[in-house]
Every structure is written in C-alpha cells, then in structure tokens.
PDB file of N, CA, C and O in Angstrom:
ATOM      1  N   UNK A   1      99.382 135.036 103.169  1.00  0.00           N
ATOM      2  CA  UNK A   1      98.338 134.145 103.644  1.00  0.00           C
ATOM      3  C   UNK A   1      98.352 132.828 102.872  1.00  0.00           C
ATOM      4  O   UNK A   1      98.229 131.749 103.452  1.00  0.00           O
ATOM      5  N   UNK A   2      98.505 132.939 101.553  1.00  0.00           N
ATOM      6  CA  UNK A   2      98.516 131.734 100.719  1.00  0.00           C
ATOM      7  C   UNK A   2      99.697 130.824 101.083  1.00  0.00           C
ATOM      8  O   UNK A   2      99.578 129.599 101.051  1.00  0.00           O
ATOM      9  N   UNK A   3     100.833 131.435 101.427  1.00  0.00           N
ATOM     10  CA  UNK A   3     102.026 130.672 101.790  1.00  0.00           C
ATOM     11  C   UNK A   3     101.802 129.887 103.084  1.00  0.00           C
ATOM     12  O   UNK A   3     102.276 128.757 103.203  1.00  0.00           O
ATOM     13  N   UNK A   4     101.094 130.462 104.050  1.00  0.00           N
ATOM     14  CA  UNK A   4     100.840 129.797 105.332  1.00  0.00           C
ATOM     15  C   UNK A   4      99.923 128.595 105.122  1.00  0.00           C
ATOM     16  O   UNK A   4     100.162 127.535 105.701  1.00  0.00           O
ATOM     17  N   UNK A   5      98.884 128.739 104.308  1.00  0.00           N
ATOM     18  CA  UNK A   5      97.958 127.634 104.041  1.00  0.00           C
ATOM     19  C   UNK A   5      98.680 126.505 103.319  1.00  0.00           C
ATOM     20  O   UNK A   5      98.493 125.330 103.637  1.00  0.00           O
ATOM     21  N   UNK A   6      99.511 126.875 102.339  1.00  0.00           N
ATOM     22  CA  UNK A   6     100.267 125.858 101.608  1.00  0.00           C
ATOM     23  C   UNK A   6     101.212 125.096 102.526  1.00  0.00           C
ATOM     24  O   UNK A   6     101.316 123.873 102.426  1.00  0.00           O
ATOM     25  N   UNK A   7     101.898 125.799 103.415  1.00  0.00           N
ATOM     26  CA  UNK A   7     102.847 125.121 104.301  1.00  0.00           C
ATOM     27  C   UNK A   7     102.132 124.214 105.300  1.00  0.00           C
ATOM     28  O   UNK A   7     102.679 123.182 105.690  1.00  0.00           O
ATOM     29  N   UNK A   8     100.924 124.579 105.720  1.00  0.00           N
ATOM     30  CA  UNK A   8     100.174 123.699 106.627  1.00  0.00           C
ATOM     31  C   UNK A   8      99.746 122.425 105.906  1.00  0.00           C
ATOM     32  O   UNK A   8      99.876 121.327 106.446  1.00  0.00           O
ATOM     33  N   UNK A   9      99.234 122.575 104.682  1.00  0.00           N
ATOM     34  CA  UNK A   9      98.834 121.383 103.918  1.00  0.00           C
ATOM     35  C   UNK A   9     100.031 120.502 103.590  1.00  0.00           C
ATOM     36  O   UNK A   9      99.941 119.275 103.611  1.00  0.00           O
ATOM     37  N   UNK A  10     101.149 121.148 103.286  1.00  0.00           N
ATOM     38  CA  UNK A  10     102.358 120.374 103.020  1.00  0.00           C
ATOM     39  C   UNK A  10     102.794 119.591 104.247  1.00  0.00           C
ATOM     40  O   UNK A  10     103.218 118.442 104.131  1.00  0.00           O
ATOM     41  N   UNK A  11     102.695 120.202 105.425  1.00  0.00           N
ATOM     42  CA  UNK A  11     103.059 119.513 106.659  1.00  0.00           C
ATOM     43  C   UNK A  11     102.131 118.332 106.933  1.00  0.00           C
ATOM     44  O   UNK A  11     102.580 117.277 107.381  1.00  0.00           O
ATOM     45  N   UNK A  12     100.842 118.509 106.664  1.00  0.00           N
ATOM     46  CA  UNK A  12      99.874 117.428 106.897  1.00  0.00           C
ATOM     47  C   UNK A  12     100.139 116.276 105.945  1.00  0.00           C
ATOM     48  O   UNK A  12     100.212 115.125 106.376  1.00  0.00           O
ATOM     49  N   UNK A  13     100.283 116.562 104.661  1.00  0.00           N
ATOM     50  CA  UNK A  13     100.464 115.491 103.680  1.00  0.00           C
ATOM     51  C   UNK A  13     101.826 114.816 103.790  1.00  0.00           C
ATOM     52  O   UNK A  13     101.940 113.617 103.537  1.00  0.00           O
ATOM     53  N   UNK A  14     102.857 115.564 104.161  1.00  0.00           N
ATOM     54  CA  UNK A  14     104.160 114.929 104.321  1.00  0.00           C
ATOM     55  C   UNK A  14     104.184 114.025 105.552  1.00  0.00           C
ATOM     56  O   UNK A  14     104.869 113.003 105.550  1.00  0.00           O
ATOM     57  N   UNK A  15     103.449 114.387 106.599  1.00  0.00           N
ATOM     58  CA  UNK A  15     103.391 113.505 107.761  1.00  0.00           C
ATOM     59  C   UNK A  15     102.575 112.255 107.462  1.00  0.00           C
ATOM     60  O   UNK A  15     102.859 111.193 108.015  1.00  0.00           O
ATOM     61  N   UNK A  16     101.562 112.359 106.595  1.00  0.00           N
ATOM     62  CA  UNK A  16     100.805 111.177 106.198  1.00  0.00           C
ATOM     63  C   UNK A  16     101.626 110.250 105.312  1.00  0.00           C
ATOM     64  O   UNK A  16     101.430 109.035 105.328  1.00  0.00           O
ATOM     65  N   UNK A  17     102.538 110.818 104.547  1.00  0.00           N
ATOM     66  CA  UNK A  17     103.354 110.006 103.652  1.00  0.00           C
ATOM     67  C   UNK A  17     104.294 109.082 104.421  1.00  0.00           C
ATOM     68  O   UNK A  17     104.579 107.974 103.965  1.00  0.00           O
ATOM     69  N   UNK A  18     104.771 109.517 105.566  1.00  0.00           N
ATOM     70  CA  UNK A  18     105.684 108.690 106.354  1.00  0.00           C
ATOM     71  C   UNK A  18     104.978 107.968 107.485  1.00  0.00           C
ATOM     72  O   UNK A  18     105.635 107.355 108.327  1.00  0.00           O
ATOM     73  N   UNK A  19     103.662 108.025 107.525  1.00  0.00           N
ATOM     74  CA  UNK A  19     102.929 107.369 108.606  1.00  0.00           C
ATOM     75  C   UNK A  19     103.022 105.856 108.525  1.00  0.00           C
ATOM     76  O   UNK A  19     102.833 105.175 109.533  1.00  0.00           O
ATOM     77  N   UNK A  20     103.309 105.320 107.357  1.00  0.00           N
ATOM     78  CA  UNK A  20     103.420 103.878 107.199  1.00  0.00           C
ATOM     79  C   UNK A  20     104.750 103.322 107.677  1.00  0.00           C
ATOM     80  O   UNK A  20     104.907 102.105 107.781  1.00  0.00           O
ATOM     81  N   UNK A  21     105.690 104.172 107.964  1.00  0.00           N
ATOM     82  CA  UNK A  21     106.992 103.712 108.438  1.00  0.00           C
ATOM     83  C   UNK A  21     106.849 103.159 109.850  1.00  0.00           C
ATOM     84  O   UNK A  21     106.105 103.703 110.666  1.00  0.00           O
ATOM     85  N   UNK A  22     107.549 102.099 110.126  1.00  0.00           N
ATOM     86  CA  UNK A  22     107.474 101.499 111.448  1.00  0.00           C
ATOM     87  C   UNK A  22     108.876 101.298 111.987  1.00  0.00           C
ATOM     88  O   UNK A  22     109.865 101.507 111.286  1.00  0.00           O
ATOM     89  N   UNK A  23     108.941 100.895 113.222  1.00  0.00           N
ATOM     90  CA  UNK A  23     110.242 100.662 113.840  1.00  0.00           C
ATOM     91  C   UNK A  23     110.808  99.300 113.481  1.00  0.00           C
ATOM     92  O   UNK A  23     111.968  99.013 113.780  1.00  0.00           O
ATOM     93  N   UNK A  24     110.003  98.453 112.843  1.00  0.00           N
ATOM     94  CA  UNK A  24     110.484  97.135 112.444  1.00  0.00           C
ATOM     95  C   UNK A  24     111.375  97.271 111.209  1.00  0.00           C
ATOM     96  O   UNK A  24     111.064  98.032 110.293  1.00  0.00           O
ATOM     97  N   UNK A  25     112.473  96.538 111.190  1.00  0.00           N
ATOM     98  CA  UNK A  25     113.340  96.619 110.004  1.00  0.00           C
ATOM     99  C   UNK A  25     112.699  95.905 108.815  1.00  0.00           C
ATOM    100  O   UNK A  25     111.793  95.086 108.974  1.00  0.00           O
ATOM    101  N   UNK A  26     113.179  96.228 107.646  1.00  0.00           N
ATOM    102  CA  UNK A  26     112.656  95.577 106.451  1.00  0.00           C
ATOM    103  C   UNK A  26     113.116  94.121 106.433  1.00  0.00           C
ATOM    104  O   UNK A  26     114.188  93.808 106.953  1.00  0.00           O
ATOM    105  N   UNK A  27     112.325  93.233 105.845  1.00  0.00           N
ATOM    106  CA  UNK A  27     112.713  91.823 105.814  1.00  0.00           C
ATOM    107  C   UNK A  27     113.944  91.612 104.927  1.00  0.00           C
ATOM    108  O   UNK A  27     113.924  91.891 103.728  1.00  0.00           O
ATOM    109  N   UNK A  28     114.985  91.124 105.536  1.00  0.00           N
ATOM    110  CA  UNK A  28     116.216  90.845 104.803  1.00  0.00           C
ATOM    111  C   UNK A  28     116.956  89.721 105.515  1.00  0.00           C
ATOM    112  O   UNK A  28     116.663  89.381 106.661  1.00  0.00           O
ATOM    113  N   UNK A  29     117.909  89.162 104.809  1.00  0.00           N
ATOM    114  CA  UNK A  29     118.706  88.103 105.410  1.00  0.00           C
ATOM    115  C   UNK A  29     120.151  88.272 104.966  1.00  0.00           C
ATOM    116  O   UNK A  29     120.412  88.767 103.869  1.00  0.00           O
ATOM    117  N   UNK A  30     121.099  87.861 105.820  1.00  0.00           N
ATOM    118  CA  UNK A  30     122.516  88.015 105.457  1.00  0.00           C
ATOM    119  C   UNK A  30     122.930  86.999 104.405  1.00  0.00           C
ATOM    120  O   UNK A  30     122.629  85.810 104.512  1.00  0.00           O
ATOM    121  N   UNK A  31     123.622  87.486 103.391  1.00  0.00           N
ATOM    122  CA  UNK A  31     124.104  86.632 102.312  1.00  0.00           C
ATOM    123  C   UNK A  31     125.454  87.173 101.857  1.00  0.00           C
ATOM    124  O   UNK A  31     125.542  88.315 101.407  1.00  0.00           O
ATOM    125  N   UNK A  32     126.494  86.375 101.966  1.00  0.00           N
ATOM    126  CA  UNK A  32     127.852  86.757 101.595  1.00  0.00           C
ATOM    127  C   UNK A  32     128.325  88.009 102.331  1.00  0.00           C
ATOM    128  O   UNK A  32     129.025  88.841 101.753  1.00  0.00           O
ATOM    129  N   UNK A  33     127.951  88.143 103.587  1.00  0.00           N
ATOM    130  CA  UNK A  33     128.410  89.244 104.401  1.00  0.00           C
ATOM    131  C   UNK A  33     127.640  90.542 104.252  1.00  0.00           C
ATOM    132  O   UNK A  33     127.995  91.547 104.868  1.00  0.00           O
ATOM    133  N   UNK A  34     126.588  90.535 103.443  1.00  0.00           N
ATOM    134  CA  UNK A  34     125.776  91.738 103.269  1.00  0.00           C
ATOM    135  C   UNK A  34     124.305  91.370 103.445  1.00  0.00           C
ATOM    136  O   UNK A  34     123.913  90.219 103.253  1.00  0.00           O
ATOM    137  N   UNK A  35     123.509  92.354 103.809  1.00  0.00           N
ATOM    138  CA  UNK A  35     122.078  92.097 103.969  1.00  0.00           C
ATOM    139  C   UNK A  35     121.394  92.163 102.611  1.00  0.00           C
ATOM    140  O   UNK A  35     121.505  93.156 101.891  1.00  0.00           O
ATOM    141  N   UNK A  36     120.697  91.110 102.280  1.00  0.00           N
ATOM    142  CA  UNK A  36     120.052  90.943 100.992  1.00  0.00           C
ATOM    143  C   UNK A  36     118.551  91.112 101.188  1.00  0.00           C
ATOM    144  O   UNK A  36     117.969  90.424 102.028  1.00  0.00           O
ATOM    145  N   UNK A  37     117.906  92.006 100.441  1.00  0.00           N
ATOM    146  CA  UNK A  37     116.463  92.180 100.637  1.00  0.00           C
ATOM    147  C   UNK A  37     115.697  90.934 100.210  1.00  0.00           C
ATOM    148  O   UNK A  37     115.949  90.365  99.149  1.00  0.00           O
ATOM    149  N   UNK A  38     114.770  90.529 101.045  1.00  0.00           N
ATOM    150  CA  UNK A  38     114.070  89.272 100.782  1.00  0.00           C
ATOM    151  C   UNK A  38     113.167  89.349  99.572  1.00  0.00           C
ATOM    152  O   UNK A  38     112.867  88.318  98.970  1.00  0.00           O
ATOM    153  N   UNK A  39     112.718  90.552  99.189  1.00  0.00           N
ATOM    154  CA  UNK A  39     111.824  90.633  98.039  1.00  0.00           C
ATOM    155  C   UNK A  39     112.528  90.235  96.753  1.00  0.00           C
ATOM    156  O   UNK A  39     111.880  89.760  95.821  1.00  0.00           O
ATOM    157  N   UNK A  40     113.853  90.421  96.682  1.00  0.00           N
ATOM    158  CA  UNK A  40     114.586  89.979  95.491  1.00  0.00           C
ATOM    159  C   UNK A  40     114.630  88.451  95.412  1.00  0.00           C
ATOM    160  O   UNK A  40     114.529  87.875  94.329  1.00  0.00           O
ATOM    161  N   UNK A  41     114.780  87.813  96.553  1.00  0.00           N
ATOM    162  CA  UNK A  41     114.769  86.350  96.565  1.00  0.00           C
ATOM    163  C   UNK A  41     113.389  85.824  96.194  1.00  0.00           C
ATOM    164  O   UNK A  41     113.275  84.849  95.451  1.00  0.00           O
ATOM    165  N   UNK A  42     112.339  86.464  96.709  1.00  0.00           N
ATOM    166  CA  UNK A  42     110.980  86.030  96.370  1.00  0.00           C
ATOM    167  C   UNK A  42     110.668  86.283  94.901  1.00  0.00           C
ATOM    168  O   UNK A  42     109.937  85.515  94.276  1.00  0.00           O
ATOM    169  N   UNK A  43     111.222  87.359  94.351  1.00  0.00           N
ATOM    170  CA  UNK A  43     111.027  87.626  92.932  1.00  0.00           C
ATOM    171  C   UNK A  43     111.690  86.545  92.083  1.00  0.00           C
ATOM    172  O   UNK A  43     111.125  86.106  91.081  1.00  0.00           O
ATOM    173  N   UNK A  44     112.875  86.122  92.478  1.00  0.00           N
ATOM    174  CA  UNK A  44     113.552  85.053  91.743  1.00  0.00           C
ATOM    175  C   UNK A  44     112.768  83.744  91.835  1.00  0.00           C
ATOM    176  O   UNK A  44     112.643  83.027  90.842  1.00  0.00           O
ATOM    177  N   UNK A  45     112.246  83.433  93.007  1.00  0.00           N
ATOM    178  CA  UNK A  45     111.432  82.225  93.168  1.00  0.00           C
ATOM    179  C   UNK A  45     110.143  82.344  92.357  1.00  0.00           C
ATOM    180  O   UNK A  45     109.677  81.354  91.794  1.00  0.00           O
ATOM    181  N   UNK A  46     109.565  83.537  92.292  1.00  0.00           N
ATOM    182  CA  UNK A  46     108.364  83.756  91.501  1.00  0.00           C
ATOM    183  C   UNK A  46     108.614  83.571  90.023  1.00  0.00           C
ATOM    184  O   UNK A  46     107.774  83.011  89.318  1.00  0.00           O
ATOM    185  N   UNK A  47     109.762  84.035  89.539  1.00  0.00           N
ATOM    186  CA  UNK A  47     110.106  83.862  88.123  1.00  0.00           C
ATOM    187  C   UNK A  47     110.306  82.393  87.804  1.00  0.00           C
ATOM    188  O   UNK A  47     109.838  81.911  86.773  1.00  0.00           O
ATOM    189  N   UNK A  48     110.995  81.679  88.677  1.00  0.00           N
ATOM    190  CA  UNK A  48     111.181  80.241  88.457  1.00  0.00           C
ATOM    191  C   UNK A  48     109.836  79.513  88.500  1.00  0.00           C
ATOM    192  O   UNK A  48     109.591  78.607  87.704  1.00  0.00           O
ATOM    193  N   UNK A  49     108.967  79.912  89.432  1.00  0.00           N
ATOM    194  CA  UNK A  49     107.633  79.317  89.503  1.00  0.00           C
ATOM    195  C   UNK A  49     106.819  79.583  88.252  1.00  0.00           C
ATOM    196  O   UNK A  49     106.104  78.701  87.777  1.00  0.00           O
ATOM    197  N   UNK A  50     106.920  80.798  87.710  1.00  0.00           N
ATOM    198  CA  UNK A  50     106.205  81.123  86.473  1.00  0.00           C
ATOM    199  C   UNK A  50     106.756  80.320  85.298  1.00  0.00           C
ATOM    200  O   UNK A  50     106.002  79.928  84.407  1.00  0.00           O
ATOM    201  N   UNK A  51     108.045  80.077  85.293  1.00  0.00           N
ATOM    202  CA  UNK A  51     108.629  79.239  84.231  1.00  0.00           C
ATOM    203  C   UNK A  51     108.138  77.800  84.323  1.00  0.00           C
ATOM    204  O   UNK A  51     107.878  77.162  83.303  1.00  0.00           O
ATOM    205  N   UNK A  52     108.010  77.291  85.541  1.00  0.00           N
ATOM    206  CA  UNK A  52     107.484  75.933  85.724  1.00  0.00           C
ATOM    207  C   UNK A  52     106.025  75.859  85.266  1.00  0.00           C
ATOM    208  O   UNK A  52     105.622  74.903  84.603  1.00  0.00           O
ATOM    209  N   UNK A  53     105.240  76.877  85.627  1.00  0.00           N
ATOM    210  CA  UNK A  53     103.847  76.908  85.196  1.00  0.00           C
ATOM    211  C   UNK A  53     103.765  77.024  83.681  1.00  0.00           C
ATOM    212  O   UNK A  53     102.881  76.429  83.065  1.00  0.00           O
ATOM    213  N   UNK A  54     104.677  77.782  83.069  1.00  0.00           N
ATOM    214  CA  UNK A  54     104.684  77.900  81.610  1.00  0.00           C
ATOM    215  C   UNK A  54     104.969  76.552  80.959  1.00  0.00           C
ATOM    216  O   UNK A  54     104.336  76.192  79.967  1.00  0.00           O
ATOM    217  N   UNK A  55     105.912  75.816  81.511  1.00  0.00           N
ATOM    218  CA  UNK A  55     106.193  74.482  80.962  1.00  0.00           C
ATOM    219  C   UNK A  55     104.971  73.576  81.047  1.00  0.00           C
ATOM    220  O   UNK A  55     104.692  72.808  80.127  1.00  0.00           O
ATOM    221  N   UNK A  56     104.254  73.669  82.143  1.00  0.00           N
ATOM    222  CA  UNK A  56     103.027  72.881  82.293  1.00  0.00           C
ATOM    223  C   UNK A  56     101.986  73.341  81.279  1.00  0.00           C
ATOM    224  O   UNK A  56     101.307  72.514  80.670  1.00  0.00           O
ATOM    225  N   UNK A  57     101.855  74.652  81.095  1.00  0.00           N
ATOM    226  CA  UNK A  57     100.884  75.185  80.135  1.00  0.00           C
ATOM    227  C   UNK A  57     101.243  74.793  78.699  1.00  0.00           C
ATOM    228  O   UNK A  57     100.353  74.511  77.896  1.00  0.00           O
ATOM    229  N   UNK A  58     102.527  74.774  78.374  1.00  0.00           N
ATOM    230  CA  UNK A  58     102.940  74.392  77.017  1.00  0.00           C
ATOM    231  C   UNK A  58     102.637  72.915  76.769  1.00  0.00           C
ATOM    232  O   UNK A  58     102.143  72.555  75.700  1.00  0.00           O
ATOM    233  N   UNK A  59     102.924  72.076  77.731  1.00  0.00           N
ATOM    234  CA  UNK A  59     102.675  70.632  77.550  1.00  0.00           C
ATOM    235  C   UNK A  59     101.200  70.292  77.471  1.00  0.00           C
ATOM    236  O   UNK A  59     100.816  69.343  76.788  1.00  0.00           O
ATOM    237  N   UNK A  60     100.356  71.071  78.176  1.00  0.00           N
ATOM    238  CA  UNK A  60      98.922  70.786  78.142  1.00  0.00           C
ATOM    239  C   UNK A  60      98.198  71.532  77.029  1.00  0.00           C
ATOM    240  O   UNK A  60      97.021  71.268  76.783  1.00  0.00           O
ATOM    241  N   UNK A  61      98.872  72.454  76.351  1.00  0.00           N
ATOM    242  CA  UNK A  61      98.260  73.182  75.253  1.00  0.00           C
ATOM    243  C   UNK A  61      97.533  74.443  75.664  1.00  0.00           C
ATOM    244  O   UNK A  61      96.901  75.091  74.830  1.00  0.00           O
ATOM    245  N   UNK A  62      97.609  74.804  76.935  1.00  0.00           N
ATOM    246  CA  UNK A  62      96.936  76.010  77.415  1.00  0.00           C
ATOM    247  C   UNK A  62      97.663  77.261  76.921  1.00  0.00           C
ATOM    248  O   UNK A  62      97.035  78.300  76.717  1.00  0.00           O
ATOM    249  N   UNK A  63      98.975  77.170  76.730  1.00  0.00           N
ATOM    250  CA  UNK A  63      99.769  78.319  76.306  1.00  0.00           C
ATOM    251  C   UNK A  63      99.319  78.846  74.943  1.00  0.00           C
ATOM    252  O   UNK A  63      99.357  80.054  74.708  1.00  0.00           O
ATOM    253  N   UNK A  64      98.895  77.963  74.049  1.00  0.00           N
ATOM    254  CA  UNK A  64      98.439  78.385  72.726  1.00  0.00           C
ATOM    255  C   UNK A  64      97.102  79.117  72.785  1.00  0.00           C
ATOM    256  O   UNK A  64      96.781  79.876  71.870  1.00  0.00           O
ATOM    257  N   UNK A  65      96.326  78.910  73.826  1.00  0.00           N
ATOM    258  CA  UNK A  65      94.996  79.504  73.944  1.00  0.00           C
ATOM    259  C   UNK A  65      95.022  80.903  74.579  1.00  0.00           C
ATOM    260  O   UNK A  65      94.047  81.646  74.465  1.00  0.00           O
ATOM    261  N   UNK A  66      96.119  81.265  75.242  1.00  0.00           N
ATOM    262  CA  UNK A  66      96.170  82.531  75.978  1.00  0.00           C
ATOM    263  C   UNK A  66      96.415  83.706  75.038  1.00  0.00           C
ATOM    264  O   UNK A  66      97.319  83.655  74.203  1.00  0.00           O
ATOM    265  N   UNK A  67      95.606  84.779  75.170  1.00  0.00           N
ATOM    266  CA  UNK A  67      95.792  85.932  74.288  1.00  0.00           C
ATOM    267  C   UNK A  67      96.954  86.844  74.692  1.00  0.00           C
ATOM    268  O   UNK A  67      97.660  87.350  73.820  1.00  0.00           O
ATOM    269  N   UNK A  68      97.168  87.063  75.984  1.00  0.00           N
ATOM    270  CA  UNK A  68      98.220  87.969  76.463  1.00  0.00           C
ATOM    271  C   UNK A  68      99.189  87.183  77.336  1.00  0.00           C
ATOM    272  O   UNK A  68      99.106  87.237  78.563  1.00  0.00           O
ATOM    273  N   UNK A  69     100.090  86.469  76.722  1.00  0.00           N
ATOM    274  CA  UNK A  69     100.991  85.574  77.461  1.00  0.00           C
ATOM    275  C   UNK A  69     101.917  86.333  78.397  1.00  0.00           C
ATOM    276  O   UNK A  69     102.121  85.929  79.541  1.00  0.00           O
ATOM    277  N   UNK A  70     102.473  87.427  77.911  1.00  0.00           N
ATOM    278  CA  UNK A  70     103.427  88.179  78.730  1.00  0.00           C
ATOM    279  C   UNK A  70     102.776  88.683  80.014  1.00  0.00           C
ATOM    280  O   UNK A  70     103.359  88.576  81.093  1.00  0.00           O
ATOM    281  N   UNK A  71     101.585  89.223  79.899  1.00  0.00           N
ATOM    282  CA  UNK A  71     100.875  89.730  81.076  1.00  0.00           C
ATOM    283  C   UNK A  71     100.550  88.589  82.034  1.00  0.00           C
ATOM    284  O   UNK A  71     100.659  88.744  83.250  1.00  0.00           O
ATOM    285  N   UNK A  72     100.155  87.458  81.493  1.00  0.00           N
ATOM    286  CA  UNK A  72      99.805  86.303  82.332  1.00  0.00           C
ATOM    287  C   UNK A  72     101.022  85.804  83.099  1.00  0.00           C
ATOM    288  O   UNK A  72     100.932  85.540  84.298  1.00  0.00           O
ATOM    289  N   UNK A  73     102.147  85.675  82.426  1.00  0.00           N
ATOM    290  CA  UNK A  73     103.319  85.117  83.098  1.00  0.00           C
ATOM    291  C   UNK A  73     103.953  86.109  84.079  1.00  0.00           C
ATOM    292  O   UNK A  73     104.487  85.694  85.107  1.00  0.00           O
ATOM    293  N   UNK A  74     103.903  87.397  83.783  1.00  0.00           N
ATOM    294  CA  UNK A  74     104.388  88.387  84.748  1.00  0.00           C
ATOM    295  C   UNK A  74     103.487  88.392  85.978  1.00  0.00           C
ATOM    296  O   UNK A  74     103.966  88.487  87.108  1.00  0.00           O
ATOM    297  N   UNK A  75     102.182  88.290  85.751  1.00  0.00           N
ATOM    298  CA  UNK A  75     101.249  88.235  86.882  1.00  0.00           C
ATOM    299  C   UNK A  75     101.443  86.971  87.709  1.00  0.00           C
ATOM    300  O   UNK A  75     101.347  87.010  88.936  1.00  0.00           O
ATOM    301  N   UNK A  76     101.711  85.874  87.058  1.00  0.00           N
ATOM    302  CA  UNK A  76     101.985  84.629  87.788  1.00  0.00           C
ATOM    303  C   UNK A  76     103.242  84.757  88.644  1.00  0.00           C
ATOM    304  O   UNK A  76     103.251  84.352  89.806  1.00  0.00           O
ATOM    305  N   UNK A  77     104.298  85.319  88.071  1.00  0.00           N
ATOM    306  CA  UNK A  77     105.542  85.493  88.831  1.00  0.00           C
ATOM    307  C   UNK A  77     105.319  86.407  90.033  1.00  0.00           C
ATOM    308  O   UNK A  77     105.783  86.118  91.136  1.00  0.00           O
ATOM    309  N   UNK A  78     104.610  87.507  89.815  1.00  0.00           N
ATOM    310  CA  UNK A  78     104.338  88.432  90.929  1.00  0.00           C
ATOM    311  C   UNK A  78     103.436  87.782  91.967  1.00  0.00           C
ATOM    312  O   UNK A  78     103.654  87.951  93.166  1.00  0.00           O
ATOM    313  N   UNK A  79     102.431  87.046  91.525  1.00  0.00           N
ATOM    314  CA  UNK A  79     101.525  86.377  92.462  1.00  0.00           C
ATOM    315  C   UNK A  79     102.226  85.339  93.307  1.00  0.00           C
ATOM    316  O   UNK A  79     101.967  85.231  94.506  1.00  0.00           O
ATOM    317  N   UNK A  80     103.108  84.578  92.696  1.00  0.00           N
ATOM    318  CA  UNK A  80     103.870  83.582  93.450  1.00  0.00           C
ATOM    319  C   UNK A  80     104.793  84.267  94.447  1.00  0.00           C
ATOM    320  O   UNK A  80     104.909  83.822  95.589  1.00  0.00           O
ATOM    321  N   UNK A  81     105.453  85.346  94.027  1.00  0.00           N
ATOM    322  CA  UNK A  81     106.352  86.072  94.932  1.00  0.00           C
ATOM    323  C   UNK A  81     105.575  86.698  96.084  1.00  0.00           C
ATOM    324  O   UNK A  81     106.015  86.626  97.231  1.00  0.00           O
ATOM    325  N   UNK A  82     104.422  87.314  95.798  1.00  0.00           N
ATOM    326  CA  UNK A  82     103.626  87.931  96.856  1.00  0.00           C
ATOM    327  C   UNK A  82     103.094  86.886  97.832  1.00  0.00           C
ATOM    328  O   UNK A  82     103.108  87.099  99.044  1.00  0.00           O
ATOM    329  N   UNK A  83     102.629  85.766  97.307  1.00  0.00           N
ATOM    330  CA  UNK A  83     102.090  84.715  98.170  1.00  0.00           C
ATOM    331  C   UNK A  83     103.175  84.135  99.070  1.00  0.00           C
ATOM    332  O   UNK A  83     102.935  83.871 100.248  1.00  0.00           O
ATOM    333  N   UNK A  84     104.357  83.940  98.520  1.00  0.00           N
ATOM    334  CA  UNK A  84     105.459  83.406  99.315  1.00  0.00           C
ATOM    335  C   UNK A  84     105.877  84.393 100.408  1.00  0.00           C
ATOM    336  O   UNK A  84     106.124  83.992 101.545  1.00  0.00           O
ATOM    337  N   UNK A  85     105.956  85.662 100.071  1.00  0.00           N
ATOM    338  CA  UNK A  85     106.310  86.664 101.075  1.00  0.00           C
ATOM    339  C   UNK A  85     105.238  86.763 102.154  1.00  0.00           C
ATOM    340  O   UNK A  85     105.553  86.930 103.333  1.00  0.00           O
ATOM    341  N   UNK A  86     103.997  86.663 101.763  1.00  0.00           N
ATOM    342  CA  UNK A  86     102.909  86.717 102.744  1.00  0.00           C
ATOM    343  C   UNK A  86     102.912  85.496 103.644  1.00  0.00           C
ATOM    344  O   UNK A  86     102.650  85.609 104.842  1.00  0.00           O
ATOM    345  N   UNK A  87     103.204  84.335 103.086  1.00  0.00           N
ATOM    346  CA  UNK A  87     103.248  83.116 103.898  1.00  0.00           C
ATOM    347  C   UNK A  87     104.415  83.125 104.877  1.00  0.00           C
ATOM    348  O   UNK A  87     104.276  82.663 106.009  1.00  0.00           O
ATOM    349  N   UNK A  88     105.549  83.640 104.457  1.00  0.00           N
ATOM    350  CA  UNK A  88     106.733  83.588 105.317  1.00  0.00           C
ATOM    351  C   UNK A  88     106.740  84.731 106.334  1.00  0.00           C
ATOM    352  O   UNK A  88     106.964  84.497 107.521  1.00  0.00           O
ATOM    353  N   UNK A  89     106.496  85.965 105.881  1.00  0.00           N
ATOM    354  CA  UNK A  89     106.584  87.107 106.789  1.00  0.00           C
ATOM    355  C   UNK A  89     105.238  87.531 107.351  1.00  0.00           C
ATOM    356  O   UNK A  89     105.192  88.109 108.437  1.00  0.00           O
ATOM    357  N   UNK A  90     104.160  87.270 106.665  1.00  0.00           N
ATOM    358  CA  UNK A  90     102.843  87.589 107.177  1.00  0.00           C
ATOM    359  C   UNK A  90     102.539  89.077 107.245  1.00  0.00           C
ATOM    360  O   UNK A  90     101.669  89.489 108.012  1.00  0.00           O
ATOM    361  N   UNK A  91     103.226  89.881 106.470  1.00  0.00           N
ATOM    362  CA  UNK A  91     102.970  91.326 106.467  1.00  0.00           C
ATOM    363  C   UNK A  91     102.191  91.693 105.237  1.00  0.00           C
ATOM    364  O   UNK A  91     101.869  92.864 105.037  1.00  0.00           O
TER     365      UNK A  91
END
C-alpha cells in the first residue's frame, strides 16, 4: 500500500517538475557554426556593464563607501544581464 501511494505522489510531482517546459526552443543564436546560448552573451555584457559601473563608482568615491563590494558588483552584473534578456526576449 505504501508503495502505491509513493508512486502516485512521485508521478504527480514529476509531472509538475516538467510542466514549465514548452515547445518553444531556448533562446540561442548561431555563432561559428554552432548554437550559442544567449544567456552566456548576456552574462558577458552584464560583467562588462558591472565593470563600467565600478569605474564610475571608483571615480566618484562611492566604491570606498560600499561594505560588500563583491555582492554589489555580482548583483549589478546579474541585474544588467537579466534586464537585457528581458528587454530583448521578453520572457
């Protein structure tokens, strides 16, 4: 009896885990003959954007005032990458 209940719950939860899958392909673009995932490109743009913001913060003196610089700059890079992906793909 316990095995039947477990298998039913497993079937329910495993079907919920793949419910987010869609028929649309993942966002990617061809680069050098292979499909390159767009999130890697957005991550690179986010890192460059965070470096530019860091240069601005260093010149204005804001960088010296921040207590957790690493967390701030990683969050900036991720925020820039997420915003760019949302603006371009809208998902």
